[in-house]
C-alpha positions as CSV (number, residue, x, y, z in Angstrom):
1,X,39.9,-7.4,30.0
2,X,39.5,-5.5,26.8
3,X,42.7,-4.5,25.1
4,X,41.6,-0.8,25.0
5,X,40.5,-0.5,28.6
6,X,42.3,0.9,31.6
7,X,42.3,-1.1,34.9
8,X,43.8,-0.6,38.3
9,X,45.0,-2.8,41.1
10,X,46.1,-1.8,44.6
11,X,46.0,-2.7,48.2
12,X,46.8,0.0,50.8
13,X,46.8,-2.4,53.8
14,X,49.9,-3.6,55.5
15,X,49.5,-7.3,56.2
16,X,51.1,-9.1,59.1
17,X,50.5,-12.8,59.1
18,X,51.7,-15.9,61.0
19,X,51.5,-17.6,64.4
20,X,51.2,-15.0,67.2
21,X,51.2,-12.1,64.7
22,X,48.9,-10.3,67.2
23,X,51.8,-9.7,69.5
24,X,53.0,-7.0,67.1
25,X,50.1,-4.7,68.2
26,X,52.0,-2.7,70.9
27,X,54.8,-2.1,68.4
28,X,52.4,-0.8,65.8
29,X,50.7,1.6,68.3
30,X,54.1,2.8,69.6
31,X,55.2,3.6,66.0
32,X,52.0,5.6,65.5
33,X,52.5,7.4,68.8
34,X,49.0,6.4,70.1
35,X,48.1,5.8,73.7
36,X,44.2,5.5,73.5
37,X,42.6,2.9,71.3
38,X,38.9,2.1,70.8
39,X,38.4,-1.6,70.6
40,X,35.5,-3.1,68.7
41,X,35.0,-6.7,69.7
42,X,32.8,-9.5,68.5
43,X,30.5,-10.2,71.5
44,X,31.3,-13.9,71.4
45,X,35.0,-13.3,71.9
46,X,35.0,-11.6,75.4
47,X,36.5,-14.7,77.0
48,X,38.5,-15.9,74.1
49,X,42.2,-16.7,74.2
50,X,43.1,-14.2,71.5
51,X,41.3,-11.3,73.3
52,X,42.8,-12.2,76.6
53,X,46.3,-12.1,75.1
54,X,45.6,-8.8,73.4
55,X,44.2,-7.2,76.6
56,X,47.4,-8.2,78.5
57,X,49.6,-6.9,75.7
58,X,47.9,-3.5,75.7
59,X,47.8,-3.2,79.4
60,X,51.6,-3.9,79.6
61,X,52.1,-1.2,77.0
62,X,50.0,1.3,79.0
63,X,47.5,1.6,76.2
64,X,44.2,3.0,77.4
65,X,41.2,1.0,75.9
66,X,37.5,1.3,75.6
67,X,35.8,-1.9,74.5
68,X,32.5,-2.0,72.5
69,X,30.8,-5.3,72.0
70,X,27.2,-4.6,71.0
71,X,27.5,-5.7,67.4
72,X,24.8,-7.8,65.7
73,X,25.6,-10.2,62.8
74,X,24.1,-7.9,60.2
75,X,25.1,-4.5,61.6
76,X,22.8,-1.5,61.4
77,X,23.3,2.2,61.4
78,X,21.9,2.3,65.0
79,X,24.9,0.1,66.1
80,X,27.3,2.4,64.2
81,X,25.9,5.5,66.1
82,X,26.1,3.8,69.5
83,X,29.7,2.8,68.8
84,X,30.5,6.3,67.5
85,X,29.3,7.9,70.7
86,X,31.5,5.6,72.8
87,X,34.5,6.3,70.6
88,X,34.0,10.1,70.8
89,X,33.6,9.9,74.6
90,X,36.9,8.0,74.9
91,X,38.7,10.3,72.4
92,X,40.0,7.2,70.6
93,X,43.1,7.9,68.4
94,X,42.7,4.6,66.5
95,X,40.3,1.7,66.2
96,X,41.2,-2.0,66.8
97,X,38.5,-4.3,65.3
98,X,38.6,-7.9,66.6
99,X,36.0,-10.0,64.9
100,X,34.5,-11.0,61.6
101,X,33.2,-8.9,58.8
102,X,30.3,-7.3,60.8
103,X,32.7,-6.1,63.5
104,X,35.2,-4.7,61.0
105,X,32.5,-3.1,58.9
106,X,31.1,-1.2,61.9
107,X,34.7,-0.1,62.8
108,X,35.1,1.2,59.3
109,X,31.8,3.2,59.5
110,X,32.8,4.6,62.9
111,X,36.2,5.6,61.6
112,X,34.6,7.4,58.7
113,X,32.2,9.4,60.9
114,X,34.9,10.3,63.4
115,X,36.7,12.3,60.8
116,X,34.0,13.2,58.3
117,X,30.9,13.8,60.5
118,X,27.4,13.5,59.2
119,X,25.3,10.3,58.9
120,X,26.6,7.1,57.6
121,X,23.9,7.1,54.8
122,X,25.6,10.3,53.5
123,X,28.4,8.1,52.3
124,X,26.5,5.3,50.6
125,X,28.1,4.6,47.2
126,X,31.6,5.1,45.9
127,X,34.1,7.7,47.3
128,X,31.5,9.9,48.9
129,X,33.8,11.0,51.8
130,X,37.1,13.0,51.4
131,X,38.8,12.8,54.8
132,X,40.8,9.7,55.8
133,X,39.0,7.8,58.5
134,X,40.5,7.2,62.0
135,X,43.3,4.7,61.7
136,X,42.1,1.1,61.8
137,X,43.9,-2.1,62.8
138,X,41.8,-5.2,61.8
139,X,42.3,-8.7,63.3
140,X,39.8,-11.0,61.6
141,X,38.5,-13.9,63.6
142,X,36.7,-15.5,60.6
143,X,38.4,-16.5,57.3
144,X,35.8,-15.2,54.9
145,X,34.7,-11.6,54.4
146,X,38.2,-10.1,53.8
147,X,36.8,-6.9,55.2
148,X,40.2,-6.1,56.6
149,X,41.5,-5.3,53.1
150,X,38.4,-4.6,51.1
151,X,37.5,-1.1,50.0
152,X,33.9,-1.3,51.3
153,X,31.8,-1.7,54.4
154,X,28.1,-2.8,54.4
155,X,25.7,-1.3,56.9
156,X,21.9,-1.7,57.1
157,X,19.9,1.5,56.9
158,X,17.2,0.9,59.5
159,X,14.8,3.4,58.1
160,X,14.8,2.0,54.6
161,X,15.5,-1.6,55.4
162,X,18.3,-1.9,52.9
163,X,22.0,-2.7,53.1
164,X,24.2,0.2,52.2
165,X,27.6,-0.3,50.6
166,X,30.1,2.4,51.4
167,X,33.1,2.2,49.2
168,X,36.5,3.9,49.0
169,X,39.4,1.9,47.5
170,X,42.0,4.1,49.2
171,X,40.5,5.0,52.5
172,X,38.2,2.1,53.5
173,X,40.7,-0.8,53.9
174,X,42.4,-1.1,57.3
175,X,45.8,0.5,57.6
176,X,47.1,-2.8,59.2
177,X,45.6,-6.3,59.0
178,X,46.8,-9.0,61.4
179,X,46.2,-12.6,60.2
180,X,46.8,-14.9,63.1
181,X,45.7,-18.5,63.3
182,X,44.9,-18.2,67.0
183,X,42.2,-15.7,66.1
184,X,40.2,-18.3,64.1
185,X,40.9,-21.3,66.3
186,X,37.7,-21.0,68.4
187,X,35.4,-20.4,65.5
188,X,32.4,-22.8,65.3
189,X,32.5,-25.3,62.4
190,X,29.4,-23.9,60.8
191,X,30.7,-20.4,60.9
192,X,34.0,-21.6,59.4
193,X,32.1,-23.3,56.6
194,X,29.9,-20.3,55.8
195,X,32.7,-17.7,55.9
196,X,35.0,-20.0,54.0
197,X,32.5,-20.3,51.1
198,X,32.1,-16.5,51.3
199,X,35.8,-16.2,50.7
200,X,35.7,-18.6,47.8
201,X,32.8,-16.7,46.3
202,X,34.8,-13.5,46.5
203,X,37.6,-15.0,44.5
204,X,35.3,-16.9,42.1
205,X,33.1,-14.0,41.2
206,X,36.0,-11.6,40.9
207,X,37.7,-14.0,38.6
208,X,34.7,-14.3,36.2
209,X,33.8,-10.6,36.5
210,X,33.6,-8.6,33.3
211,X,36.2,-6.3,34.9
212,X,38.8,-9.0,35.7
213,X,42.4,-8.1,34.7
214,X,45.7,-9.9,34.8
215,X,46.6,-8.8,38.3
216,X,43.2,-9.7,39.8
217,X,43.4,-13.0,37.9
218,X,46.8,-13.9,39.5
219,X,45.5,-13.1,43.0
220,X,42.1,-14.8,42.6
221,X,43.5,-18.0,41.1
222,X,45.9,-18.4,44.0
223,X,43.2,-17.4,46.5
224,X,40.9,-20.1,45.1
225,X,43.7,-22.7,45.2
226,X,44.5,-21.9,48.9
227,X,40.8,-22.0,49.9
228,X,39.8,-25.0,47.9
229,X,42.9,-26.9,49.2
230,X,42.2,-26.2,52.9
231,X,38.6,-25.4,53.5
232,X,37.5,-29.0,54.3
233,X,40.4,-29.5,56.7
234,X,39.8,-26.1,58.3
235,X,36.1,-26.8,58.9
236,X,37.0,-30.2,60.4
237,X,39.7,-28.7,62.7
238,X,40.0,-24.9,63.2
239,X,43.2,-25.5,65.2
240,X,44.9,-26.8,62.1
241,X,47.4,-23.9,61.8
242,X,48.4,-24.6,58.2
243,X,44.8,-24.7,57.0
244,X,44.0,-21.6,59.0
245,X,46.8,-19.6,57.5
246,X,45.7,-20.7,54.0
247,X,42.1,-19.7,54.7
248,X,43.1,-16.3,56.2
249,X,45.5,-15.6,53.3
250,X,43.1,-16.7,50.6
251,X,40.3,-14.6,52.1
252,X,42.4,-11.5,52.2
253,X,43.7,-12.1,48.7
254,X,40.2,-12.4,47.3
255,X,39.1,-9.2,49.0
256,X,41.9,-7.3,47.5
257,X,40.6,-8.1,44.1
258,X,36.8,-7.8,44.3
259,X,37.1,-4.1,45.1
260,X,38.7,-3.7,41.7
261,X,36.6,-6.1,39.7
262,X,33.2,-6.1,41.5
263,X,31.2,-9.2,42.3
264,X,28.2,-10.9,40.7
265,X,24.9,-12.5,41.1
266,X,25.8,-14.6,44.2
267,X,26.5,-11.6,46.3
268,X,23.7,-9.6,44.7
269,X,21.2,-12.3,45.7
270,X,22.8,-12.8,49.1
271,X,22.6,-9.0,49.9
272,X,18.9,-9.0,49.1
273,X,18.3,-12.2,51.3
274,X,20.3,-10.7,54.2
275,X,18.4,-7.4,54.1
276,X,14.9,-9.2,54.2
277,X,15.6,-12.2,56.3
278,X,17.8,-12.9,59.4
279,X,20.2,-15.0,57.3
280,X,24.0,-14.4,57.9
281,X,25.8,-13.1,54.8
282,X,28.1,-16.1,54.5
283,X,25.3,-18.6,54.7
284,X,23.2,-16.7,52.1
285,X,26.2,-16.7,49.7
286,X,26.8,-20.4,50.2
287,X,23.2,-21.3,49.5
288,X,23.0,-19.1,46.4
289,X,26.4,-20.1,45.0
290,X,25.5,-23.2,43.0
291,X,22.5,-21.7,41.3
292,X,24.1,-18.4,40.3
293,X,27.3,-20.2,39.2
294,X,25.2,-22.5,36.9
295,X,23.3,-19.5,35.4
296,X,26.6,-17.6,34.7
297,X,28.4,-20.6,33.2
298,X,27.6,-19.9,29.5
299,X,29.2,-16.4,29.8
300,X,32.8,-17.8,30.1
301,X,33.2,-21.6,30.0
302,X,37.0,-21.2,29.7
303,X,37.3,-19.5,33.1
304,X,35.0,-22.1,34.6
305,X,37.3,-24.8,33.3
306,X,40.2,-23.2,35.2
307,X,38.0,-23.2,38.4
308,X,37.2,-26.9,37.8
309,X,40.8,-27.8,37.8
310,X,41.5,-25.8,41.0
311,X,38.6,-27.7,42.6
312,X,40.2,-31.0,41.8
313,X,38.5,-32.1,38.6
314,X,40.5,-33.9,36.0
315,X,40.0,-31.7,32.9
316,X,42.8,-33.1,30.7
317,X,41.8,-33.3,27.1
318,X,38.4,-31.8,27.7
319,X,36.8,-28.9,25.9
320,X,36.2,-25.7,27.9
321,X,32.5,-26.3,27.9
322,X,32.8,-29.9,29.2
323,X,35.5,-29.0,31.7
324,X,33.6,-25.9,32.8
325,X,30.5,-27.9,33.7
326,X,32.6,-29.9,36.1
327,X,33.2,-26.6,38.1
328,X,29.5,-26.5,38.8
329,X,29.5,-30.1,40.0
330,X,32.5,-29.5,42.1
331,X,31.0,-26.4,43.7
332,X,27.8,-28.4,44.6
333,X,30.0,-31.2,46.1
334,X,32.0,-28.7,48.2
335,X,28.9,-27.2,49.6
336,X,27.5,-30.6,50.4
337,X,30.7,-31.7,52.1
338,X,30.5,-28.6,54.3
339,X,26.9,-29.2,55.3
340,X,25.5,-26.1,53.5
341,X,21.7,-26.2,53.2
342,X,20.6,-26.9,49.7
343,X,17.7,-24.5,49.5
344,X,16.7,-21.0,50.6
345,X,13.6,-22.4,52.2
346,X,15.9,-24.3,54.6
347,X,17.3,-21.0,56.0
348,X,14.0,-19.3,56.5
349,X,13.4,-17.5,53.2
350,X,9.7,-17.5,52.2
351,X,8.3,-18.0,48.7
352,X,6.0,-15.0,48.9
353,X,9.0,-12.6,48.9
354,X,10.7,-14.0,45.8
355,X,9.4,-11.1,43.7
356,X,10.8,-8.5,46.1
357,X,14.1,-10.3,46.3
358,X,14.4,-10.3,42.5
359,X,13.4,-6.6,42.4
360,X,16.1,-5.7,44.9
361,X,18.7,-7.8,43.2
362,X,18.1,-6.3,39.8
363,X,18.0,-2.7,41.2
364,X,21.4,-3.2,42.9
365,X,22.9,-3.2,39.3
366,X,25.5,-6.0,39.7
367,X,25.1,-6.3,36.0
368,X,28.0,-3.8,36.0
369,X,30.2,-6.7,36.9
370,X,28.4,-10.0,36.5
371,X,29.5,-11.9,33.4
372,X,25.9,-12.6,32.2
373,X,23.3,-9.9,32.0
374,X,20.5,-10.8,34.4
375,X,17.0,-9.3,34.0
376,X,14.5,-9.0,36.9
377,X,12.5,-11.9,35.4
378,X,15.7,-14.0,35.4
379,X,16.4,-13.1,39.0
380,X,12.8,-14.4,39.8
381,X,13.7,-17.7,38.1
382,X,17.1,-17.9,40.0
383,X,15.3,-17.4,43.3
384,X,12.6,-19.8,42.5
385,X,15.2,-22.4,41.6
386,X,17.2,-21.8,44.8
387,X,14.0,-21.8,46.9
């Protein structure tokens, strides 16, 4: 952070976290005076323990619900409009999102349109809507995206075939986020790995961003510590309550920061991959991470040295450059331990699209935040290396 620059840091979301935190839902709705809630539910969770408990709690509190489950892994504007029609028909007073980043992002988009009208593409960019969305309670069932506290949602524009980022630091985060280990206990191991690496990437890229500041540094360093210390145990056993809380907390912490600092080449490349191929966002991030991290290393070896220590490397007495290189090695080892595919070809990306992937990555202008300026030609080289 430059001495003559002005930065900000804020999080408008109230967080409730701990075992059985979801049982606070009736109290929250009673305090708000709401009796009708539109529920957006990940389609895999219809028979889950967490949803069964929430259904019973809301029924006992005489809360009317309408449940929408038709949400795909990389949500489109078509899904947003289908959910919007259901929410309007019910007259929902608030939205409860139970799921991962896709579910929460669709809930955010529906909330925006419920109060602002128009098309979701109207709000692509930063602070393009003025009215506060419908109140949102988010209960994440993956420990990765941090969408519950982030100031953005990502929706695919079906006509253009691109992912739109709709950002508003004050209005986009959920009013309340509930972090409950029960919600992530049934997550498949591969989803836990992909989403967990996504959370780590949020903290890592925010920490090395050109816009990092002392407040984001404090949050990101602790987020990386929590995630690095618990991700292996969590992937091995999602019912490990302590590891689950660490992952949920680290994920939310990282997402509080990247809305302030921006992200970098890992996310830039992953966004392009996800828009062109049916690759889940967390998996795309995980595959791209080692390559983008190695490319960016020369921009700030000292920060990489801190990351190396967090990841367990012994950096005592080493120069920043030598220690920082250990961060790249530790990242590769972490991905390997979690079973992350080593190459983009392993997840269905085709070589003939590398030029277009590079074009889209450069056009997204993550150079605003990425610590090392990256040309379109350099993106081609990055994708070729990752392929």
